[in-house]
Each structure stands twice: as C-alpha cells, then as structure tokens.
LODRENMI-499371 format. One record per residue: residue number from 1; residue in three letters; z, y, x of N, C-alpha, C, O in turn. Coordinates in Angstrom, 3 decimals, decimal comma. Atoms other than C-alpha are relative to their C-alpha. Layout:
N
> NUM  ALA  Z  Y  X  Z  Y  X  Z  Y  X  Z  Y  X
...
END
This chain:
215
> 1  MET  -0,448  -1,388  0,158  123,845  89,521  113,467  -0,232  0,466  -1,439  -1,358  0,369  -1,927
> 2  PRO  0,193  -0,474  1,374  124,455  90,969  109,952  -1,046  1,115  -0,074  -1,188  1,914  0,852
> 3  LYS  1,076  -0,979  0,176  121,604  93,102  108,583  0,386  0,965  -1,119  0,497  0,564  -2,277
> 4  TYR  -0,327  -1,025  1,003  122,519  96,352  106,806  -1,182  0,952  -0,141  -1,548  1,669  0,791
> 5  ILE  1,220  -0,770  0,262  119,536  98,058  105,213  0,315  1,107  -1,001  0,973  0,868  -2,013
> 6  VAL  -0,118  -1,112  0,954  119,497  101,484  103,544  -1,410  0,295  -0,496  -2,281  0,665  0,291
> 7  LEU  1,331  -0,223  0,568  116,527  101,840  101,174  -0,074  1,395  -0,606  0,706  1,735  -1,496
> 8  LEU  0,170  -1,366  0,512  115,337  105,411  100,545  -1,343  0,133  -0,709  -2,314  -0,535  -0,353
> 9  GLY  1,256  -0,268  0,694  112,693  106,680  98,138  0,252  0,861  -1,217  1,278  0,708  -1,881
> 10  PRO  -0,187  -0,910  1,139  112,205  109,363  95,474  -0,143  -0,707  -1,343  -0,607  -1,847  -1,390
> 11  PRO  0,204  0,581  1,329  112,251  108,735  91,700  -1,491  -0,305  -0,193  -2,345  0,533  0,096
> 12  GLY  1,398  0,366  0,238  109,063  106,863  90,782  -0,646  -0,724  1,161  -1,808  -1,120  1,075
> 13  ALA  0,576  0,671  -1,180  108,589  105,287  94,226  0,029  -1,520  -0,141  -0,566  -2,230  0,671
> 14  GLY  -0,082  1,457  0,203  109,389  101,807  92,854  1,105  -0,645  0,811  1,064  -1,838  1,112
> 15  LYS  -1,104  0,460  -0,858  112,591  101,516  94,872  0,786  -1,147  -0,643  1,133  -2,120  0,027
> 16  GLY  -0,776  1,028  0,711  114,430  99,463  92,212  -0,680  -1,356  0,051  -0,045  -2,371  0,336
> 17  THR  0,781  1,247  -0,021  111,659  96,851  92,004  0,009  -0,602  1,397  0,222  -1,803  1,565
> 18  GLN  0,072  0,485  -1,382  111,363  96,608  95,786  1,365  -0,495  0,477  1,456  -1,502  1,180
> 19  ALA  -1,360  0,404  -0,403  115,149  96,424  96,278  0,295  -1,410  -0,507  0,845  -2,237  0,220
> 20  GLN  -0,235  1,314  0,611  115,308  93,435  93,903  -0,771  -1,094  0,748  -0,230  -2,161  1,039
> 21  ARG  0,851  0,987  -0,684  112,421  91,637  95,637  0,515  -0,307  1,415  0,618  -1,465  1,818
> 22  ILE  -0,445  0,158  -1,393  113,701  92,244  99,185  1,354  -0,716  0,050  1,595  -1,571  0,902
> 23  SER  -1,328  0,622  0,073  117,257  91,281  98,222  -0,139  -1,517  -0,176  0,534  -2,297  0,497
> 24  GLU  0,215  1,435  0,252  116,011  87,929  96,871  -0,636  -0,682  1,205  -0,242  -1,784  1,588
> 25  LYS  0,748  0,595  -1,111  113,638  87,319  99,781  0,878  -0,194  1,236  0,776  -1,212  1,922
> 26  LEU  -0,830  0,081  -1,199  116,214  88,030  102,499  1,367  -0,642  -0,258  2,123  -0,918  0,674
> 27  GLY  -1,299  0,598  0,337  119,184  86,556  100,615  1,165  0,938  0,264  2,263  0,502  0,610
> 28  LEU  -1,055  -0,999  -0,207  121,149  89,798  100,918  0,401  0,600  -1,345  -0,460  0,806  -2,200
> 29  PRO  -0,394  -0,628  1,260  123,244  91,315  98,102  -0,579  1,410  -0,119  -0,618  2,167  0,851
> 30  HIS  0,529  -1,335  0,293  121,691  94,392  96,485  1,177  0,869  -0,450  1,695  0,702  -1,554
> 31  VAL  -1,155  -0,850  0,311  124,434  97,027  96,577  -0,518  1,349  -0,487  -0,927  2,202  0,302
> 32  SER  0,487  -1,236  0,619  123,458  99,782  94,138  1,193  0,848  -0,421  2,120  0,348  -1,059
> 33  SER  -1,132  -0,873  0,346  125,762  102,787  93,728  0,178  0,079  -1,518  1,306  0,112  -2,009
> 34  GLY  -0,081  -0,052  1,462  124,906  102,949  90,003  0,692  -1,228  -0,568  1,547  -1,115  -1,446
> 35  ASP  -0,624  1,256  0,453  125,848  99,280  89,489  1,490  -0,027  0,343  2,311  -0,510  -0,437
> 36  LEU  -1,404  -0,022  -0,432  129,077  99,805  91,454  0,852  0,817  -0,954  1,935  0,392  -1,357
> 37  PHE  -0,736  -0,860  0,937  130,164  102,667  89,202  0,196  -0,712  -1,327  1,294  -0,720  -1,883
> 38  ARG  -0,092  0,693  1,295  129,361  100,653  86,066  1,020  -1,142  0,064  1,788  -1,349  -0,876
> 39  GLU  -0,935  1,123  -0,168  131,317  97,657  87,404  1,452  0,495  -0,014  2,306  -0,090  -0,680
> 40  HIS  -1,370  -0,533  -0,061  134,408  99,767  88,191  0,443  0,590  -1,345  1,608  0,473  -1,724
> 41  PHE  -0,339  -0,540  1,329  134,254  101,531  84,802  0,321  -1,148  -0,959  1,316  -1,117  -1,682
> 42  LYS  -0,147  1,136  0,922  133,850  98,235  82,935  1,318  -0,730  0,246  2,013  -1,099  -0,701
> 43  ASN  -1,218  0,741  -0,344  136,731  96,556  84,801  1,247  0,881  0,025  2,354  0,414  0,293
> 44  GLN  -1,119  -0,962  0,038  138,888  99,690  84,500  0,875  -0,095  1,259  2,103  -0,122  1,177
> 45  THR  -0,737  0,042  -1,263  139,840  99,503  88,182  0,610  1,382  0,259  0,273  2,357  -0,411
> 46  GLN  -0,619  -1,283  -0,353  141,958  102,231  89,764  -1,074  1,009  0,409  -1,048  2,163  -0,019
> 47  LEU  1,088  -0,889  -0,444  138,842  103,678  91,457  -0,865  0,425  -1,181  -1,295  1,575  -1,270
> 48  GLY  0,809  -0,302  1,182  136,917  103,455  88,184  0,658  1,040  -0,888  -0,006  1,956  -1,373
> 49  LYS  -0,739  -0,961  0,840  139,612  105,319  86,240  -0,014  1,393  0,629  -0,189  2,394  -0,066
> 50  LEU  0,016  -1,299  -0,694  139,765  108,065  88,878  -1,375  0,665  -0,129  -1,474  1,857  -0,421
> 51  ALA  1,365  -0,536  0,090  135,957  108,470  88,884  -0,301  0,478  -1,417  -0,925  1,522  -1,611
> 52  GLN  0,238  -0,335  1,407  135,870  108,506  85,069  0,667  1,326  -0,370  0,118  2,116  -1,138
> 53  ALA  -0,732  -1,242  0,282  138,440  111,302  84,966  -0,815  1,215  0,443  -0,857  2,227  -0,256
> 54  TYR  0,845  -1,107  -0,483  136,135  113,521  87,052  -1,209  0,185  -0,898  -1,557  1,309  -1,260
> 55  ILE  1,213  -0,061  0,830  133,069  112,652  84,962  0,319  0,606  -1,365  -0,442  1,426  -1,877
> 56  GLU  -0,379  -0,520  1,325  134,897  113,371  81,683  0,295  1,492  0,035  0,168  2,177  -0,980
> 57  CYS  -0,243  -1,453  -0,143  135,831  116,825  83,030  -1,286  0,742  0,370  -1,281  1,957  0,567
> 58  GLY  1,281  -0,624  -0,346  132,154  117,431  83,839  -0,117  0,335  1,476  -0,933  1,169  1,867
> 59  GLU  0,034  -0,273  -1,439  132,828  117,381  87,584  -0,675  -1,139  0,751  -0,767  -2,261  0,253
> 60  LEU  0,609  1,029  -0,837  131,071  115,519  90,388  1,085  -0,919  0,550  2,184  -0,470  0,876
> 61  VAL  -0,954  0,953  -0,584  132,799  112,371  91,623  0,072  0,290  1,502  -0,961  0,308  2,170
> 62  PRO  -0,115  -0,306  -1,431  134,192  113,195  95,098  -0,517  -1,138  0,878  -0,432  -2,314  0,523
> 63  ASP  0,549  0,976  -0,951  132,592  111,466  98,073  0,981  -1,120  0,317  0,604  -2,288  0,400
> 64  GLU  -0,954  1,029  -0,449  135,805  109,694  99,018  0,131  -1,154  -0,994  0,396  -2,286  -0,591
> 65  LEU  -0,082  1,086  0,997  135,834  107,733  95,721  -1,221  -0,912  0,100  -1,101  -2,138  0,085
> 66  THR  1,237  0,788  -0,137  132,197  106,655  96,060  0,067  -0,851  1,261  -0,275  -2,033  1,242
> 67  ILE  -0,103  0,704  -1,291  132,811  105,710  99,708  0,990  -1,158  -0,098  0,751  -2,234  0,449
> 68  ALA  -1,007  1,064  0,173  135,921  103,714  98,736  -0,599  -1,184  -0,768  -0,331  -2,339  -0,438
> 69  MET  0,647  1,076  0,775  133,862  101,747  96,166  -0,961  -0,796  0,891  -0,989  -2,026  0,848
> 70  VAL  0,969  0,659  -0,888  131,148  101,012  98,751  0,740  -0,844  1,039  0,346  -1,975  1,326
> 71  LYS  -0,771  0,720  -1,025  133,728  100,005  101,373  0,570  -1,303  -0,577  0,513  -2,354  0,061
> 72  GLU  -0,570  1,184  0,656  135,415  97,606  98,923  -1,101  -1,040  -0,239  -0,886  -2,236  -0,044
> 73  ARG  1,106  0,930  0,293  132,019  96,109  97,962  -0,476  -0,710  1,262  -0,753  -1,909  1,241
> 74  LEU  0,489  0,586  -1,250  130,961  95,563  101,578  1,010  -0,960  0,634  0,667  -1,743  1,519
> 75  SER  -1,034  0,887  -0,557  134,262  93,792  102,299  -0,006  -1,375  -0,677  0,694  -2,284  -0,231
> 76  ARG  0,028  1,286  0,710  133,437  90,970  99,831  -0,774  -1,048  0,818  -1,670  -0,700  1,586
> 77  PRO  0,602  1,070  -0,815  132,410  87,572  101,293  -1,528  -0,038  -0,038  -2,158  -0,361  0,969
> 78  ASP  1,467  0,116  0,078  128,797  87,747  100,009  -0,716  1,020  0,878  -1,918  0,897  1,113
> 79  CYS  0,620  -1,009  -0,862  128,205  90,809  102,247  0,150  -0,323  1,484  -0,216  0,480  2,342
> 80  LYS  -0,174  0,384  -1,416  129,064  88,932  105,438  -1,329  0,000  0,771  -1,371  0,464  1,910
> 81  PRO  1,272  -0,023  -0,730  125,356  88,433  106,325  -0,672  1,375  -0,010  -1,711  1,566  0,622
> 82  GLY  0,581  -1,339  0,112  124,701  92,105  105,483  -0,197  0,390  -1,452  0,291  -0,286  -2,358
> 83  ALA  0,227  -0,482  1,371  123,553  94,079  102,439  -1,178  0,963  -0,024  -1,540  1,571  0,983
> 84  LEU  1,064  -0,977  0,236  120,730  96,132  100,996  0,599  1,115  -0,847  0,919  0,907  -2,017
> 85  LEU  -0,630  -1,126  0,700  122,110  99,559  100,041  -1,051  0,874  -0,675  -2,061  1,241  -0,075
> 86  ASP  0,960  -0,745  0,816  120,363  101,500  97,284  0,760  1,076  -0,778  1,651  0,754  -1,563
> 87  GLY  -0,701  -1,089  0,694  121,479  104,943  96,025  1,180  0,531  0,791  1,831  1,490  0,376
> 88  PHE  -1,063  -0,446  -0,911  123,998  105,303  98,858  -0,437  -0,368  1,406  -0,904  -1,486  1,624
> 89  PRO  -0,502  -1,373  0,120  124,202  107,224  101,116  -1,061  0,947  -0,565  -2,261  0,688  -0,485
> 90  ARG  0,892  -1,044  0,515  122,739  110,333  99,455  0,014  1,250  0,878  -0,887  2,085  0,803
> 91  THR  -0,156  -1,181  -0,846  123,943  112,880  102,012  0,329  -0,442  1,433  0,682  -1,597  1,673
> 92  VAL  -0,308  0,311  -1,403  124,457  113,058  105,781  1,480  -0,368  0,152  1,817  -1,278  0,910
> 93  SER  -1,437  0,322  -0,126  128,252  113,069  105,343  0,285  -1,412  -0,507  1,116  -2,117  0,066
> 94  GLN  -0,154  1,379  0,480  128,007  109,856  103,284  -0,555  -0,995  1,022  0,003  -2,077  1,207
> 95  ALA  0,594  0,873  -1,024  125,759  108,358  105,991  0,966  -0,166  1,174  1,090  -1,253  1,738
> 96  GLU  -0,984  0,066  -1,092  128,386  109,208  108,614  1,189  -0,885  -0,390  1,723  -1,629  0,432
> 97  SER  -1,096  0,850  0,486  131,077  107,572  106,456  -0,403  -1,468  0,015  0,392  -2,336  0,376
> 98  LEU  0,501  1,383  -0,018  128,929  104,450  106,092  -0,002  -0,531  1,437  0,375  -1,677  1,678
> 99  ALA  0,010  0,406  -1,412  128,497  104,338  109,882  1,412  -0,375  0,462  1,595  -1,336  1,208
> 100  MET  -1,389  0,285  -0,372  132,302  104,458  110,258  0,483  -1,321  -0,603  1,158  -2,108  0,059
> 101  ILE  -0,381  1,252  0,673  132,803  101,652  107,691  -0,566  -1,189  0,779  0,133  -2,175  1,015
> 102  LEU  0,663  1,112  -0,693  130,304  99,452  109,560  0,517  -0,157  1,428  0,581  -1,272  1,947
> 103  THR  -0,563  0,068  -1,365  131,751  100,333  112,985  1,289  -0,814  0,001  1,573  -1,541  0,952
> 104  GLU  -1,274  0,736  0,106  135,098  98,912  111,794  -0,219  -1,516  0,039  0,651  -2,272  0,472
> 105  ILE  0,284  1,450  -0,031  133,400  95,514  111,397  -1,033  -0,322  1,088  -1,687  -1,365  1,055
> 106  HIS  0,881  0,165  -1,166  131,356  95,955  114,619  -1,464  -0,186  -0,402  -2,194  -0,986  0,184
> 107  CYS  1,392  0,047  0,454  128,097  96,484  112,748  -0,540  1,422  -0,101  0,186  2,393  0,108
> 108  LYS  0,602  -1,316  0,234  125,661  99,327  112,088  -1,208  -0,163  -0,914  -1,654  -1,280  -1,175
> 109  VAL  1,201  0,042  0,830  122,723  100,250  109,859  -1,150  -0,489  0,876  -1,429  0,081  1,931
> 110  THR  1,050  0,635  -0,797  119,860  98,056  111,077  -1,317  0,746  -0,112  -1,964  1,051  0,890
> 111  VAL  1,301  -0,642  0,234  116,851  99,736  109,482  0,060  0,772  -1,322  0,760  0,382  -2,256
> 112  VAL  0,036  -0,835  1,217  116,123  102,448  106,889  -1,455  0,177  -0,419  -2,120  1,096  0,059
> 113  PRO  1,356  -0,194  0,505  112,800  101,953  105,075  -0,015  1,183  -0,982  0,793  1,246  -1,908
> 114  TYR  0,150  -1,153  0,896  111,707  105,214  103,419  -1,337  -0,149  -0,716  -2,396  0,023  -0,113
> 115  ILE  1,229  0,156  0,792  109,199  104,585  100,614  -0,464  1,396  -0,408  0,138  2,027  -1,277
> 116  PHE  0,470  -1,350  0,334  107,189  107,811  100,507  -1,259  -0,087  -0,855  -2,119  -0,942  -0,645
> 117  VAL  1,126  -0,041  0,938  104,721  108,669  97,746  -0,335  1,471  -0,231  0,576  2,276  -0,426
> 118  PRO  0,354  -1,401  0,266  102,740  111,918  97,265  0,556  0,458  -1,355  0,617  -0,309  -2,315
> 119  GLU  -0,657  -0,526  1,208  104,354  114,180  94,660  -0,842  -0,168  -1,257  -0,317  -0,494  -2,322
> 120  GLU  0,854  0,101  1,202  101,328  114,135  92,325  -0,031  -1,426  -0,544  -0,146  -1,622  -1,754
> 121  VAL  -0,024  1,408  0,432  101,422  110,306  92,228  1,320  -0,308  -0,709  1,343  -0,992  -1,732
> 122  LEU  -1,312  0,196  0,634  105,163  110,321  91,451  0,000  0,580  -1,414  0,478  -0,053  -2,355
> 123  ILE  0,031  -0,668  1,313  104,591  112,779  88,588  -0,825  -0,820  -0,989  -0,429  -1,000  -2,141
> 124  GLU  0,860  0,818  0,870  101,743  110,641  87,193  0,736  -1,271  -0,444  0,680  -1,656  -1,612
> 125  ARG  -0,724  1,238  0,330  103,890  107,491  87,364  1,112  0,260  -1,013  1,251  -0,471  -1,994
> 126  LEU  -1,190  -0,240  0,828  106,976  109,025  85,764  -0,330  0,593  -1,367  0,297  0,239  -2,365
> 127  THR  0,299  -0,647  1,286  105,364  111,167  83,060  -0,860  -0,883  -0,909  -1,052  -0,569  -2,083
> 128  GLY  0,816  0,901  0,826  103,170  108,273  81,875  0,819  -1,079  -0,680  0,270  -1,931  -1,379
> 129  ARG  -0,857  1,058  0,571  106,187  106,166  80,828  0,313  0,269  -1,474  0,633  1,392  -1,861
> 130  TRP  -0,381  -0,076  1,410  106,781  105,455  77,135  0,945  -1,166  -0,291  0,733  -2,282  0,184
> 131  THR  -1,055  0,991  0,250  109,814  103,567  75,817  0,071  -0,317  -1,487  -0,103  0,570  -2,324
> 132  CYS  -0,079  0,349  1,425  110,221  101,625  72,572  1,407  0,304  -0,527  2,406  0,086  0,159
> 133  ARG  -1,270  -0,456  0,577  112,948  102,892  70,235  0,954  -1,165  -0,289  2,171  -1,002  -0,209
> 134  ALA  -0,858  1,117  0,432  114,220  99,457  69,183  0,769  -0,630  1,163  1,996  -0,725  1,125
> 135  GLN  -0,662  0,767  -1,068  114,922  97,633  72,443  -0,259  0,526  1,408  0,127  -0,106  2,391
> 136  GLY  0,177  -0,627  -1,318  113,837  99,937  75,265  -1,075  -0,612  0,880  -1,057  -0,408  2,094
> 137  HIS  1,106  0,526  -0,813  110,693  98,034  76,365  -0,806  1,186  0,535  -1,039  2,163  -0,176
> 138  VAL  0,675  -1,144  -0,636  108,791  100,261  78,804  -1,486  -0,286  0,190  -1,880  -1,366  0,632
> 139  PHE  1,452  0,074  -0,185  105,028  100,910  78,828  -0,439  1,209  0,816  0,311  2,172  0,975
> 140  HIS  0,546  -1,134  -0,745  102,817  103,189  80,905  -1,423  0,222  -0,460  -2,208  -0,722  -0,557
> 141  GLU  1,318  -0,254  0,589  99,741  104,924  79,571  -1,157  -0,375  0,933  -2,281  -0,580  0,474
> 142  LYS  1,067  0,372  -0,949  97,793  104,085  82,771  0,181  -1,420  0,543  -0,772  -2,198  0,578
> 143  TYR  -0,221  1,271  -0,697  99,415  101,059  84,435  0,366  -1,165  -0,911  0,153  -2,323  -0,552
> 144  ASN  -0,402  1,081  0,912  100,735  99,111  81,433  -0,062  0,518  -1,442  0,965  0,605  -2,115
> 145  PRO  0,105  -0,612  1,332  99,350  100,587  78,181  0,292  -1,004  -1,118  0,010  -2,193  -0,968
> 146  PRO  -0,218  0,901  1,142  100,426  99,153  74,793  -1,342  -0,377  -0,630  -2,324  0,355  -0,504
> 147  LYS  1,262  0,438  0,633  97,791  97,192  72,852  -0,404  0,952  -1,122  -1,586  1,232  -1,326
> 148  VAL  0,256  -0,970  1,074  98,144  99,607  69,930  0,712  1,287  0,403  1,909  1,281  0,692
> 149  GLY  -0,558  -1,286  -0,434  98,669  103,280  70,783  1,265  0,381  -0,757  1,283  0,365  -1,988
> 150  GLY  -1,233  -0,487  0,620  102,224  104,490  70,136  0,904  -1,074  -0,578  1,952  -0,757  -1,140
> 151  ARG  -0,832  1,095  0,551  103,565  101,024  69,138  0,338  -1,007  1,107  -0,468  -1,261  2,003
> 152  CYS  -0,449  0,990  -0,981  105,550  98,467  71,143  -0,673  -1,346  -0,256  -0,742  -1,807  -1,396
> 153  ASP  0,661  1,314  0,114  103,715  95,174  71,851  0,982  -1,076  -0,449  0,581  -2,042  -1,099
> 154  VAL  -0,988  1,056  0,239  106,962  93,194  71,500  0,555  0,047  -1,419  0,569  -0,967  -2,116
> 155  ASP  -0,657  -0,069  1,319  108,635  94,500  68,328  -0,643  1,004  -0,962  -0,117  1,253  -2,047
> 156  ASP  0,768  -0,930  0,843  106,088  97,009  66,924  0,766  1,284  -0,358  0,384  1,995  -1,287
> 157  SER  -0,711  -1,250  0,291  108,643  99,835  67,012  -0,737  1,168  0,661  -1,609  0,974  1,508
> 158  GLU  0,658  -1,209  -0,508  107,617  103,415  67,777  0,309  0,199  1,490  1,425  -0,064  1,939
> 159  LEU  -0,218  -0,348  -1,404  107,145  104,429  71,431  0,259  1,507  0,101  -0,382  2,304  -0,583
> 160  TYR  -0,296  -1,437  -0,185  108,632  107,743  72,564  0,202  0,287  1,479  0,408  -0,627  2,278
> 161  GLN  -0,233  -0,392  -1,398  109,006  109,704  75,799  1,414  0,520  0,153  1,829  1,446  -0,544
> 162  ARG  -1,358  -0,455  -0,266  112,530  110,061  77,154  -0,043  1,367  0,661  -1,030  1,730  1,302
> 163  LYS  -0,078  -1,318  -0,630  113,649  113,504  78,282  -0,224  -0,091  1,498  -0,852  0,776  2,106
> 164  ASP  0,141  0,242  -1,445  113,820  112,083  81,817  -1,454  -0,053  0,447  -1,761  0,211  1,610
> 165  ASP  1,402  0,233  -0,358  110,060  111,451  81,689  -0,929  1,170  -0,347  -2,147  1,060  -0,206
> 166  LEU  0,819  -1,187  0,281  108,885  114,921  80,611  -0,342  0,704  1,308  0,437  0,662  2,260
> 167  VAL  0,511  -0,588  -1,254  106,852  116,869  83,220  1,012  0,913  0,682  1,236  0,800  1,887
> 168  GLU  -0,937  -0,972  -0,608  109,424  119,674  83,735  1,185  -0,735  0,635  1,592  -0,429  1,756
> 169  THR  -1,161  0,748  -0,497  112,319  117,209  84,124  -0,361  -0,785  1,251  0,383  -0,789  2,232
> 170  VAL  0,459  0,826  -1,118  110,351  114,934  86,451  -0,201  0,854  1,253  0,250  0,492  2,341
> 171  THR  0,265  -0,894  -1,134  109,204  117,816  88,673  1,310  0,463  0,630  1,439  0,522  1,853
> 172  ASN  -1,305  -0,463  -0,499  112,787  119,067  88,950  0,745  -1,128  0,723  1,344  -0,907  1,775
> 173  ARG  -0,671  1,147  -0,625  114,161  115,572  89,723  -0,553  -0,264  1,401  0,205  -0,520  2,337
> 174  ILE  0,638  0,250  -1,294  111,653  115,122  92,553  0,395  1,094  0,999  0,710  0,813  2,155
> 175  ARG  -0,349  -1,135  -0,879  112,375  118,612  93,957  1,430  -0,145  0,511  1,694  0,010  1,703
> 176  VAL  -1,418  0,149  -0,370  116,150  118,018  93,914  0,159  -1,156  0,997  0,874  -1,038  1,992
> 177  TYR  -0,100  1,160  -0,905  115,724  114,576  95,529  -0,467  0,374  1,409  0,218  0,090  2,392
> 178  LEU  0,554  -0,327  -1,313  113,537  115,914  98,341  0,889  0,984  0,757  1,063  0,870  1,971
> 179  GLU  -0,900  -0,977  -0,639  115,890  118,846  99,006  1,253  -0,687  0,535  1,684  -0,436  1,660
> 180  GLN  -1,254  0,666  -0,380  118,974  116,620  99,093  -0,213  -1,048  1,096  0,649  -1,258  1,950
> 181  THR  0,219  1,133  -0,899  117,373  113,785  101,046  -0,615  0,388  1,339  -0,489  -0,354  2,314
> 182  ALA  0,656  -0,424  -1,259  115,444  115,738  103,705  0,938  -0,100  1,209  0,528  -0,642  2,236
> 183  PRO  -0,898  0,116  -1,148  118,549  116,032  105,982  0,343  -1,455  0,331  0,549  -1,800  1,495
> 184  LEU  -0,329  1,420  -0,197  119,282  112,304  105,478  -1,148  -0,711  0,728  -0,923  -1,548  1,601
> 185  ILE  1,182  0,578  -0,645  115,724  111,366  106,473  -0,011  0,395  1,484  -0,303  -0,427  2,353
> 186  LYS  -0,062  -0,469  -1,394  116,095  113,496  109,624  1,120  -0,735  0,760  0,947  -1,137  1,911
> 187  TYR  -1,155  0,666  -0,627  119,523  111,932  110,335  -0,380  -1,408  0,463  -0,131  -1,779  1,611
> 188  TYR  0,346  1,380  -0,353  118,187  108,355  110,240  -1,194  -0,065  0,960  -1,325  -1,008  1,740
> 189  SER  1,115  -0,086  -0,938  115,014  109,389  112,070  0,538  0,246  1,412  0,079  -0,366  2,376
> 190  ASP  -0,641  -0,281  -1,296  117,171  110,818  114,885  0,751  -1,217  0,536  0,882  -1,406  1,745
> 191  GLU  -0,720  1,225  -0,407  119,141  107,542  114,879  -0,971  -1,103  0,458  -0,569  -2,117  1,028
> 192  GLY  1,025  0,959  -0,428  115,850  105,720  115,494  -0,153  -1,212  -0,898  -0,715  -2,224  -0,481
> 193  VAL  0,071  1,175  0,891  116,132  103,422  112,448  -0,882  0,234  -1,236  -1,073  -0,681  -2,037
> 194  LEU  0,828  -0,304  1,185  113,882  105,179  109,867  -1,425  -0,519  0,194  -2,037  -0,308  1,241
> 195  VAL  1,389  0,460  -0,016  110,545  103,509  109,040  -0,654  0,424  -1,312  -0,165  0,087  -2,390
> 196  LYS  0,695  -0,446  1,219  108,092  105,117  106,600  -0,910  -1,107  -0,520  -1,633  -1,756  0,236
> 197  VAL  0,842  1,009  0,653  106,400  102,807  104,108  -0,771  0,699  -1,113  -0,174  1,373  -1,952
> 198  ASP  0,850  -0,656  0,995  103,464  104,007  101,987  0,206  -0,660  -1,367  -0,204  -1,800  -1,584
> 199  GLY  -0,302  0,545  1,323  104,612  103,531  98,382  -1,078  0,240  -1,029  -0,893  -0,079  -2,203
> 200  SER  1,072  -0,253  0,978  101,307  104,597  96,803  -0,910  -1,221  -0,139  -1,837  -1,218  -0,949
> 201  GLN  0,785  1,240  0,104  99,878  101,089  97,352  0,496  -0,834  -1,189  1,387  -0,411  -1,926
> 202  SER  -0,448  0,880  1,094  100,237  98,191  94,896  1,405  -0,517  0,312  1,849  -0,490  1,460
> 203  ILE  -1,365  0,514  -0,155  103,702  96,685  94,317  0,043  -1,106  1,053  0,931  -1,113  1,906
> 204  ASP  0,008  1,124  -0,944  102,775  93,510  96,263  -0,259  0,470  1,436  0,332  -0,048  2,384
> 205  GLN  0,290  -0,525  -1,347  101,335  95,493  99,192  1,239  0,673  0,595  1,531  0,518  1,781
> 206  VAL  -1,224  -0,675  -0,477  104,528  97,597  99,419  1,039  -1,046  0,402  1,709  -0,898  1,424
> 207  THR  -0,954  1,077  -0,326  106,656  94,408  99,337  -0,345  -0,635  1,343  0,539  -0,858  2,170
> 208  SER  0,433  0,618  -1,263  104,589  92,862  102,165  0,322  0,896  1,187  0,804  0,430  2,219
> 209  ARG  -0,261  -0,944  -1,097  104,898  96,003  104,289  1,507  0,100  0,275  1,935  0,113  1,430
> 210  LEU  -1,455  -0,071  -0,153  108,653  96,244  103,650  0,525  -1,245  0,706  1,363  -1,163  1,604
> 211  TYR  -0,471  1,251  -0,585  109,140  92,593  104,517  -0,331  -0,056  1,491  0,476  -0,520  2,297
> 212  ALA  0,402  -0,023  -1,414  107,194  93,046  107,784  0,935  0,911  0,803  1,338  0,582  1,919
> 213  VAL  -0,906  -0,962  -0,653  109,367  96,062  108,653  1,386  -0,607  0,186  2,005  -0,449  1,238
> 214  LEU  -1,368  0,540  -0,028  112,601  94,224  107,846  0,127  -1,241  0,878  1,223  -1,591  1,317
> 215  GLN  -0,026  1,180  -0,855  111,632  91,147  109,829  0,146  0,407  1,461  0,187  -0,454  2,340
END
C-alpha cells in the first residue's frame, strides 16, 4: 500500500532536516512545495509561467495552480510507492484537494507527523542563526558557534543576521504559521492521522521518534 505522509511543523522545528532523513530512510520522494515552484519556474512550464505572473504582480499564487503542480508531481513514476509532502497542504481547503487527488488513485494520507516545539525554543533557534556573506554557510551562536566570533570558519568572511532571523520577524513568522496551521492540525486530528512528535529533543532523537511513528 502506498504511503503518503504530510509533515507539519513551524519554522525552526527542523522539518527540512527531518524530511530529508525520513525520505532517504523510507525511500520515498520528498515533495516540497518550494522545490516544486522553483522547478516549474526554471523549466518555464505553463504552470510556472502562470504562477510567476501572479508573483510579479505582487499577488498570491491561487490554490488551483499549487494543487495542479502537486497533482502533476504525484503522478510521476517515483511517487508510486508514496511521497513525503512538505509545505503542502497549508490550509484545510488544500488538504481537501489533496484528499481528492489521492482518492482518484485509491489512496489517502497515511499519517501526519506534527513536529511541535515550544515558542521560546523556536525563537532561540531562529534568532541565533548567523550566515556568512560570501557563500551562505550557516552558524548558530549556541548550537554551532564559529571558532572566531563574527567570522566564517570556512572562508573567513563576515557573518551577518538575515532579516528573516531577527526577533520581530521570527516572532511574526511563528504567529502567522500557528494561526494558519491550527485549523489544519484540527482537520488531520479529526481524520485520526495526526501524531505529535516532540521537536525540542536532539535531531537524532526526533528522527528515531518519527521513524517509529511512520513504521
């Protein structure tokens, strides 16, 4: 039976790292909405051109375009055994559309791991990030500090904090995520497929817990 997993988690929960690990461990393609958009833009597909037109006008890309990209991706041969979805769905209406796509191939969402982390931990993780100006190497003042303060270990370029990593921006990103995702968490909880995973543990501990849940 194909396994379709939807991975949920706020910014700073380590979702990207875990998605990569789980995808490799289970042999399932990692279907990221961000990667899908980049692929369609790069290849100048019809869907990519349509989405780009909205973005250039400063408008949100309509759900139907995002859903069409996801549907096309899930129809590829490598998704026959299932897929790990990351960044989609973001809303209940997108979740309902995904359910319809999977119903067409006689499948459904198998499990939805929700990596939850206390807000203060997320803020500490995100605001402690420093990036090197030359090549974008990332350091963290607590978890991965540079050997010399303010300098990159790899190329000795200056480290700076991206706007995304400033306290005000981070706090707002988390608030928006929780507001937007709360109905989605309830939706999958009502469907009986949501499983909470404590993301405040070490990376390896979170991977082990996720793997146990997915097995």
